Backbone bond lengths (Angstrom), bond angles and torsions (degrees), N, CA, C in turn:
res aa  C-N    CA-C-N  psi(-1)  N-CA   C-N-CA  omega(-1)  CA-C   N-CA-C  phi
1 M - - - 1.487 - - 1.507 107.24 -
2 P 1.330 118.39 152.06 1.420 120.00 169.57 1.576 112.99 -50.74
3 E 1.331 112.82 140.21 1.503 113.61 -177.53 1.574 110.18 -70.74
4 R 1.380 110.61 109.74 1.449 118.77 -178.26 1.581 109.85 -85.18
5 F 1.251 117.89 -25.07 1.480 119.52 -168.01 1.544 107.47 -130.71
6 P 1.347 119.16 57.83 1.481 120.92 -178.74 1.435 114.00 -58.76
7 G 1.359 115.75 128.50 1.459 125.06 177.03 1.561 111.57 81.11
8 Y 1.348 119.70 4.82 1.426 115.01 177.62 1.478 110.33 -84.37
9 D 1.388 111.39 140.34 1.409 118.83 178.96 1.466 110.89 -136.72
10 V 1.282 117.72 107.48 1.491 126.67 -175.97 1.568 110.05 -59.92
11 L 1.277 116.51 -30.62 1.414 126.83 -175.07 1.628 109.73 -65.86
12 A 1.340 116.22 -19.50 1.375 117.99 174.19 1.471 116.80 -61.05
13 K 1.337 114.40 -21.81 1.441 120.82 -177.20 1.536 114.60 -87.59
14 R 1.278 114.33 -6.65 1.507 116.68 -170.74 1.558 112.67 -71.59
15 R 1.370 115.84 -25.72 1.527 117.56 179.43 1.457 109.93 -95.19
16 T 1.249 120.58 13.61 1.433 122.51 -178.85 1.557 111.51 -110.66
17 Q 1.227 120.65 -177.13 1.469 122.96 178.11 1.499 112.91 -79.39
18 S 1.338 117.65 4.58 1.451 120.92 174.89 1.486 112.76 -63.44
19 W 1.359 117.99 -36.67 1.372 119.11 -176.41 1.581 111.92 -121.15
20 N 1.273 117.57 144.22 1.399 120.15 -179.63 1.534 110.52 -85.50
21 D 1.409 120.95 170.87 1.372 121.87 -178.60 1.499 117.26 -56.18
22 Q 1.382 112.92 -40.58 1.416 113.84 -179.04 1.555 111.51 -66.13
23 T 1.424 116.14 -43.06 1.398 115.03 174.17 1.613 114.88 -56.23
24 R 1.326 116.22 -37.32 1.460 118.19 179.50 1.516 109.81 -67.33
25 R 1.326 120.86 -38.64 1.453 122.01 177.46 1.518 111.61 -59.29
26 V 1.362 114.39 -47.61 1.463 118.34 -173.93 1.532 109.73 -65.16
27 I 1.374 119.97 -39.66 1.403 120.97 -177.48 1.473 111.63 -77.31
28 E 1.304 121.06 -35.21 1.464 125.88 173.30 1.596 107.27 -57.05
29 G 1.318 113.71 -39.04 1.456 115.63 -178.71 1.518 111.15 -64.71
30 R 1.349 116.19 -41.67 1.530 117.91 178.51 1.543 108.66 -69.30
31 L 1.232 121.62 -33.15 1.453 122.52 178.95 1.531 117.99 -68.11
32 T 1.350 111.45 -24.82 1.424 117.03 -175.47 1.626 114.86 -103.93
33 V 1.459 108.57 13.15 1.465 111.76 177.14 1.592 108.17 -69.94
34 D 1.317 116.27 129.60 1.370 124.40 175.36 1.608 109.66 -65.08
35 P 1.305 122.73 114.15 1.489 118.81 -176.74 1.486 114.31 -68.55
36 Q 1.301 120.45 -6.83 1.495 118.39 174.77 1.500 109.77 -111.65
37 A 1.247 121.04 4.13 1.511 127.21 -179.82 1.574 109.55 -73.62
38 H 1.344 112.04 129.48 1.447 114.43 -179.85 1.640 105.10 -153.75
39 S 1.343 113.84 122.58 1.443 116.62 179.64 1.567 111.52 -120.85
40 F 1.305 114.42 -15.03 1.437 115.90 -179.85 1.545 111.70 -93.69
41 F 1.339 119.27 -45.67 1.364 122.65 179.37 1.440 114.63 -88.92
42 D 1.340 120.27 145.06 1.458 122.66 174.58 1.478 111.20 -74.52
43 D 1.351 115.73 177.16 1.433 117.54 -173.03 1.569 115.81 -61.31
44 A 1.349 112.66 -41.14 1.505 120.01 178.80 1.485 110.96 -64.85
45 E 1.345 118.98 -44.45 1.436 126.42 178.59 1.487 107.38 -62.60
46 W 1.304 120.60 -41.88 1.371 125.07 -175.78 1.575 113.07 -67.44
47 R 1.337 115.83 -38.19 1.401 115.57 174.50 1.504 117.25 -65.26
48 T 1.365 112.10 -35.32 1.465 116.94 176.21 1.542 112.94 -71.42
49 L 1.294 117.14 -36.43 1.495 125.16 176.10 1.474 108.50 -58.81
50 Q 1.388 116.26 -50.82 1.491 119.74 177.76 1.473 110.78 -55.18
51 A 1.293 117.66 -48.52 1.447 120.36 -177.14 1.486 110.98 -62.08
52 V 1.345 121.28 -40.58 1.434 124.82 175.58 1.536 109.18 -60.07
53 C 1.213 117.92 -48.73 1.468 122.69 -179.23 1.519 111.49 -57.66
54 E 1.281 117.09 -42.22 1.399 124.29 -176.16 1.586 109.73 -67.31
55 R 1.303 117.92 -28.67 1.467 121.34 -176.03 1.605 105.19 -90.07
56 I 1.271 118.47 -35.71 1.558 118.55 -177.03 1.525 105.82 -69.91
57 I 1.334 120.41 -51.35 1.551 125.75 175.34 1.415 112.91 -127.68
58 P 1.316 113.75 88.64 1.457 116.59 172.80 1.489 111.02 -66.94
59 Q 1.352 120.73 132.04 1.517 118.45 -177.57 1.536 106.17 -114.75
60 P 1.308 113.11 148.70 1.492 119.73 -177.25 1.516 111.07 -49.91
61 P 1.271 122.48 136.34 1.498 121.36 179.51 1.454 114.39 -70.63
62 E 1.424 115.28 -19.51 1.498 120.62 179.48 1.531 112.38 -85.52
63 R 1.308 115.35 -4.93 1.505 118.04 -174.67 1.583 108.11 -67.48
64 Q 1.289 117.27 124.16 1.468 122.00 -174.88 1.546 108.16 -71.24
65 R 1.244 121.54 -36.31 1.429 119.36 -176.63 1.564 107.32 -127.81
66 P 1.286 119.10 77.12 1.521 121.65 175.73 1.474 113.95 -67.10
67 A 1.260 117.54 149.27 1.425 119.45 176.91 1.533 112.11 -74.11
68 P 1.404 114.18 125.80 1.419 121.05 -170.22 1.592 105.92 -77.00
69 L 1.275 120.90 72.80 1.455 120.35 -168.15 1.497 116.80 -64.66
70 A 1.338 115.39 -41.11 1.589 118.57 178.77 1.521 111.81 -66.58
71 A 1.382 114.14 -37.31 1.533 118.10 178.43 1.577 107.28 -66.00
72 M 1.317 115.09 -44.08 1.417 118.83 -176.39 1.647 112.12 -62.24
73 V 1.273 110.46 -42.61 1.484 114.41 173.61 1.500 116.87 -63.47
74 D 1.352 114.38 -38.36 1.488 122.78 173.35 1.530 110.72 -62.84
75 E 1.291 117.62 -44.43 1.418 123.31 176.61 1.488 112.69 -56.64
76 K 1.408 113.69 -43.26 1.468 121.36 -178.63 1.545 109.88 -62.68
77 M 1.345 115.69 -40.61 1.455 121.14 -179.73 1.524 109.01 -71.97
78 A 1.300 119.19 -41.18 1.449 122.74 -178.39 1.451 114.92 -64.97
79 T 1.273 119.52 -36.48 1.506 125.13 -177.36 1.505 106.54 -98.60
80 N 1.285 119.42 4.40 1.528 120.39 176.09 1.516 111.21 51.25
81 A 1.365 115.43 48.79 1.461 118.35 -176.55 1.602 103.17 -88.84
82 A 1.244 115.41 77.66 1.439 123.97 -173.77 1.501 114.55 -65.94
83 D 1.337 117.71 162.37 1.454 119.24 -175.67 1.591 111.76 -81.46
84 G 1.317 113.69 -16.13 1.480 116.39 -175.78 1.490 113.24 99.10
85 Y 1.329 119.56 -10.45 1.425 126.60 -179.65 1.495 110.74 -147.65
86 R 1.266 117.84 158.15 1.499 121.31 173.16 1.482 107.33 -155.97
87 D 1.461 111.21 141.86 1.373 118.52 173.07 1.539 110.39 -71.04
88 A 1.339 121.06 128.20 1.383 126.12 -174.05 1.492 113.21 -61.66
89 R 1.293 119.01 -12.88 1.485 120.04 178.87 1.505 111.01 -88.13
90 M 1.344 118.45 -5.26 1.443 127.38 -175.53 1.599 112.07 -108.15
91 P 1.248 117.10 135.85 1.458 116.10 171.17 1.523 112.30 -69.57
92 P 1.359 119.15 170.57 1.502 120.11 -178.14 1.473 107.37 -58.69
93 M 1.349 116.29 156.47 1.525 123.35 -163.92 1.462 110.55 -59.39
94 G 1.313 122.48 -41.23 1.525 124.47 -178.04 1.584 108.15 -63.66
95 A 1.272 113.02 -47.16 1.471 115.27 -179.14 1.559 111.15 -69.21
96 A 1.268 113.93 -35.77 1.576 117.16 173.46 1.506 110.77 -55.02
97 W 1.346 111.27 -50.35 1.585 113.82 -177.86 1.516 110.41 -59.68
98 R 1.326 118.20 -44.64 1.396 119.20 -169.21 1.584 108.41 -69.09
99 R 1.293 113.86 -37.37 1.448 119.32 -179.87 1.461 109.67 -66.71
100 G 1.340 115.57 -48.43 1.518 123.10 -177.18 1.575 111.21 -61.31
101 L 1.395 116.54 -44.99 1.413 118.12 176.78 1.471 114.30 -59.36
102 A 1.352 115.61 -45.99 1.489 123.48 176.74 1.506 111.45 -56.46
103 A 1.427 113.38 -45.64 1.443 115.90 -179.25 1.443 112.80 -66.98
104 L 1.284 120.68 -35.50 1.520 123.13 178.44 1.521 107.95 -65.05
105 D 1.280 119.37 -39.84 1.441 121.23 176.62 1.554 110.75 -63.76
106 A 1.334 117.02 -44.77 1.390 120.25 -178.32 1.463 111.47 -66.23
107 E 1.333 118.50 -39.56 1.459 122.88 175.74 1.493 111.35 -60.06
108 A 1.377 112.38 -44.49 1.529 117.86 -175.84 1.534 109.21 -66.04
109 L 1.347 119.72 -37.93 1.434 126.68 179.10 1.472 107.55 -59.84
110 A 1.495 115.51 -50.18 1.371 119.97 -172.81 1.521 112.39 -64.77
111 R 1.372 114.38 -41.01 1.470 120.40 -179.01 1.469 117.48 -79.35
112 H 1.425 115.61 -39.98 1.518 120.31 -170.67 1.457 109.78 -124.11
113 R 1.221 123.22 -2.74 1.420 125.15 -179.96 1.567 112.82 61.51
114 R 1.326 113.80 31.37 1.417 123.86 177.03 1.585 106.90 -147.35
115 T 1.346 108.60 156.45 1.562 113.06 175.32 1.436 109.64 -70.11
116 F 1.278 118.44 167.01 1.340 124.92 -179.02 1.595 113.11 -62.26
117 A 1.334 117.13 -38.64 1.460 124.25 175.21 1.575 113.05 -62.36
118 E 1.319 112.86 -22.83 1.504 117.46 -176.82 1.520 111.87 -90.11
119 L 1.369 116.88 -9.04 1.507 118.62 -172.17 1.553 107.03 -74.82
120 A 1.426 109.91 151.20 1.450 117.41 167.60 1.508 110.38 -60.68
121 P 1.326 120.57 159.29 1.422 126.06 177.57 1.546 113.69 -50.05
122 A 1.346 112.08 -49.20 1.519 118.17 -177.06 1.514 111.27 -62.79
123 E 1.423 116.68 -39.04 1.458 120.67 179.85 1.531 111.46 -69.61
124 A 1.292 115.76 -41.00 1.441 122.79 177.17 1.611 111.13 -58.17
125 D 1.369 110.90 -49.70 1.495 117.36 179.07 1.494 110.52 -60.78
126 G 1.251 117.27 -40.90 1.522 123.60 176.63 1.504 110.85 -58.39
127 M 1.199 118.98 -40.67 1.439 122.34 -175.91 1.584 107.11 -76.94
128 L 1.211 118.01 -35.50 1.536 121.58 178.02 1.494 107.45 -68.98
129 S 1.260 118.20 -39.98 1.458 124.25 175.33 1.524 112.31 -58.67
130 A 1.320 113.44 -44.14 1.464 121.27 178.57 1.461 112.43 -66.74
131 A 1.306 115.88 -35.41 1.521 119.32 177.42 1.595 108.05 -73.03
132 Q 1.255 116.41 -36.28 1.525 115.71 176.98 1.463 110.29 -67.02
133 G 1.268 121.56 -32.50 1.477 125.02 179.73 1.471 114.81 -85.40
134 G 1.387 115.65 -1.15 1.486 120.36 -179.41 1.524 111.16 70.82
135 L 1.238 113.81 32.46 1.633 119.76 177.94 1.371 114.08 -96.85
136 L 1.397 127.54 -5.78 1.341 129.40 171.31 1.509 118.00 -88.41
137 A 1.282 118.79 123.93 1.432 119.24 -176.14 1.439 117.16 -141.94
138 H 1.342 116.06 32.92 1.499 121.92 173.92 1.488 113.04 -58.85
139 E 1.289 120.95 146.83 1.468 123.38 -174.55 1.564 110.30 -60.04
140 A 1.279 115.21 -22.95 1.518 121.09 177.06 1.503 113.54 -60.55
141 W 1.341 122.18 -21.39 1.371 121.29 167.84 1.532 120.05 -66.78
142 A 1.281 113.31 -20.17 1.439 123.01 167.77 1.549 112.18 50.09
143 G 1.354 109.98 44.75 1.524 114.68 176.82 1.489 114.44 91.95
144 M 1.322 118.54 -10.96 1.525 118.42 -177.45 1.560 107.47 -90.18
145 S 1.197 115.74 134.88 1.541 124.61 -177.00 1.572 108.00 -66.43
146 A 1.325 120.08 118.63 1.381 122.82 168.86 1.484 114.16 -53.87
147 E 1.402 114.88 -40.01 1.458 119.10 179.50 1.523 111.07 -65.33
148 L 1.327 116.77 -49.04 1.463 117.01 177.86 1.513 112.64 -62.43
149 F 1.366 119.17 -38.09 1.432 119.43 171.75 1.543 115.90 -51.58
150 F 1.275 113.49 -47.90 1.464 122.49 -179.53 1.499 111.66 -64.03
151 K 1.335 115.00 -46.82 1.474 119.63 -175.35 1.505 113.78 -81.94
152 Q 1.339 119.96 -24.58 1.442 119.58 -173.90 1.542 112.55 -112.84
153 R 1.381 121.17 -8.06 1.329 124.61 176.68 1.585 116.60 -123.99
154 V 1.351 109.32 -50.40 1.443 113.12 -175.33 1.587 113.39 -71.07
155 I 1.276 116.55 -50.72 1.478 117.65 175.99 1.474 113.97 -66.48
156 P 1.246 128.01 -51.95 1.454 130.89 -176.51 1.513 110.96 -59.41
157 D 1.353 116.47 -48.11 1.499 121.85 -176.31 1.559 110.55 -69.12
158 I 1.311 114.65 -48.01 1.516 119.39 -173.72 1.541 105.94 -75.00
159 V 1.270 124.47 -57.16 1.386 124.75 -179.28 1.462 114.88 -64.44
160 G 1.335 120.44 -25.56 1.515 126.33 172.57 1.566 107.71 -69.41
161 A 1.328 116.39 -43.47 1.468 118.28 179.43 1.543 108.98 -63.59
162 Y 1.240 117.24 -39.57 1.531 121.16 -173.08 1.528 105.43 -66.54
163 Y 1.290 120.87 -51.77 1.443 119.62 -172.44 1.485 111.25 -81.79
164 A 1.342 120.52 -0.62 1.528 120.68 161.64 1.416 115.80 -84.36
165 H 1.343 119.02 0.89 1.545 120.86 -173.81 1.497 106.74 -113.12
166 P 1.359 113.64 141.69 1.443 122.96 -177.82 1.622 111.36 -55.38
167 A 1.376 119.45 -28.95 1.412 119.39 178.22 1.569 113.49 -58.33
168 A 1.335 113.89 -34.98 1.541 120.09 175.42 1.522 108.59 -77.98
169 W 1.301 121.79 -28.92 1.412 122.90 -177.02 1.486 107.56 -69.15
170 N 1.324 119.23 -41.72 1.494 124.59 176.54 1.491 110.82 -60.49
171 E 1.298 117.96 -37.76 1.474 122.44 -178.53 1.505 112.61 -67.73
172 I 1.303 117.52 -35.78 1.440 121.98 -175.39 1.531 112.86 -107.42
173 G 1.412 116.10 3.15 1.455 117.01 173.28 1.485 114.81 81.28
174 Y 1.320 115.50 8.31 1.435 121.94 -176.14 1.607 111.46 -62.77
175 G 1.279 117.77 130.88 1.548 120.89 -177.35 1.525 113.39 -79.50
176 G 1.392 120.75 -3.30 1.376 119.81 -175.49 1.480 115.19 97.24
177 P 1.290 117.87 -177.77 1.432 123.37 176.85 1.509 113.61 -57.40
178 A 1.314 116.52 148.03 1.459 118.11 -173.43 1.512 112.59 -91.42
179 A 1.347 121.49 6.29 1.467 123.78 177.20 1.529 113.76 -95.38
180 P 1.323 119.96 127.84 1.444 124.52 1.06 1.477 114.10 -97.05
181 R 1.224 119.54 6.89 1.510 129.99 -163.89 1.528 108.06 -66.45
182 G 1.354 116.31 -57.17 1.423 125.90 -178.40 1.589 109.00 82.85
183 Y 1.358 112.54 158.47 1.479 119.37 174.96 1.592 108.38 -104.64
184 V 1.307 117.72 140.03 1.454 123.04 -176.52 1.522 111.58 -113.51
185 R 1.349 115.41 -52.62 1.456 117.88 -173.14 1.551 107.88 -87.90
186 L 1.263 118.81 90.81 1.461 125.05 -170.48 1.529 114.64 -97.35
187 D 1.374 117.68 -1.60 1.465 117.75 -175.22 1.514 106.37 -78.34
188 F 1.319 118.02 161.22 1.513 125.44 177.91 1.432 106.94 -64.09
189 D 1.388 109.70 138.18 1.460 126.30 -176.27 1.496 114.55 54.18
190 R 1.314 114.31 36.97 1.462 125.06 169.89 1.580 108.39 -123.53
191 R 1.316 114.47 147.92 1.504 115.45 177.66 1.509 108.53 -149.31
192 D 1.355 111.18 153.70 1.498 117.08 178.62 1.549 103.77 -73.27
193 P 1.349 115.33 160.88 1.491 121.23 179.78 1.538 114.81 -59.56
194 W 1.423 121.12 -26.48 1.349 120.33 -179.61 1.522 114.16 -92.41
195 E 1.350 116.97 -4.10 1.483 120.00 174.38 1.529 113.03 -71.33
196 A 1.389 110.01 156.72 1.469 117.36 178.88 1.597 109.91 -69.96
197 S 1.308 119.10 143.81 1.441 122.41 171.77 1.494 108.77 -100.54
198 E 1.341 113.29 137.72 1.502 119.11 178.99 1.449 112.36 -70.16
199 A 1.356 120.01 124.80 1.421 121.85 168.57 1.442 110.24 -76.90
200 R 1.279 118.86 -32.58 1.522 120.54 -176.86 1.525 106.65 -133.09
201 P 1.419 117.47 85.95 1.474 115.81 -175.15 1.522 112.35 -58.13
202 G 1.235 121.78 150.15 1.390 128.34 176.09 1.536 115.31 -71.96
203 R 1.266 119.62 168.61 1.435 122.60 -171.23 1.522 106.88 -69.33
204 E 1.237 128.53 -30.93 1.448 128.71 179.24 1.587 108.92 -64.20
205 A 1.367 113.52 -43.98 1.483 117.91 -178.10 1.489 107.51 -68.84
206 Q 1.366 120.89 -42.08 1.441 124.61 -177.92 1.574 107.02 -61.78
207 A 1.285 116.45 -43.73 1.491 121.27 -177.04 1.564 105.66 -57.54
208 W 1.306 112.22 -51.22 1.558 119.97 -169.90 1.568 104.20 -62.03
209 R 1.328 123.15 -45.15 1.385 123.90 -179.74 1.482 113.03 -62.50
210 E 1.336 113.61 -43.26 1.478 118.98 175.05 1.475 115.67 -60.48
211 N 1.363 118.38 -36.60 1.434 123.70 169.07 1.493 115.49 -60.71
212 Q 1.434 113.45 -37.61 1.410 115.37 -176.16 1.506 107.42 -74.09
213 R 1.253 123.35 -34.44 1.404 126.96 178.97 1.652 111.55 -64.81
214 V 1.388 109.90 -40.81 1.466 116.02 178.46 1.579 109.18 -67.26
215 G 1.305 115.35 -39.15 1.496 117.51 -179.82 1.497 113.85 -69.32
216 R 1.364 119.57 -20.46 1.471 121.87 -178.07 1.523 108.75 -88.94
217 S 1.400 117.96 -15.70 1.416 121.23 -169.21 1.480 108.09 -86.28
């Protein structure tokens, strides 16, 4: 997206009273994740997972502190940090990821004679779109729906990892956890003094402001 909050760094708040000690510990833990660390997935699965993460949320190459998405997903599986619910048609999350990654590789080999991690970006995007639409049916899926895997594991786990990381907070101007400071100005198009101000407001904000001007005329 166009840079809406140039120069904004949510981490500037971590040494102030904006965050309590528990919040600082949690965020420091996310910042110190080794982007190449994996204990749950084997090396082949890890390469495929990295490739999937890169296509779901491509991050700017110049970003100094990118969110280590694959490592965060691996950590979630290794620690069994479950969601608290599961579609009965899906295996447990770790098993679902292992089967899904193996199936993506099998599909890639069948279609392109290369593993998923070796595909060109357009080829990888095409396969993920096919998974989203439920159009992948290689025997390696072993009865698991490619569509459900995409919608219930790929998107929630990868996107959830991204927006749990300060790299994404800087991108969207998020001020960080509300403990102990709290948020006061909660109405649309209002912000607390310590929140980031948009340099380039998005279309939804521009449309709202235009409607406000029309309403006052």
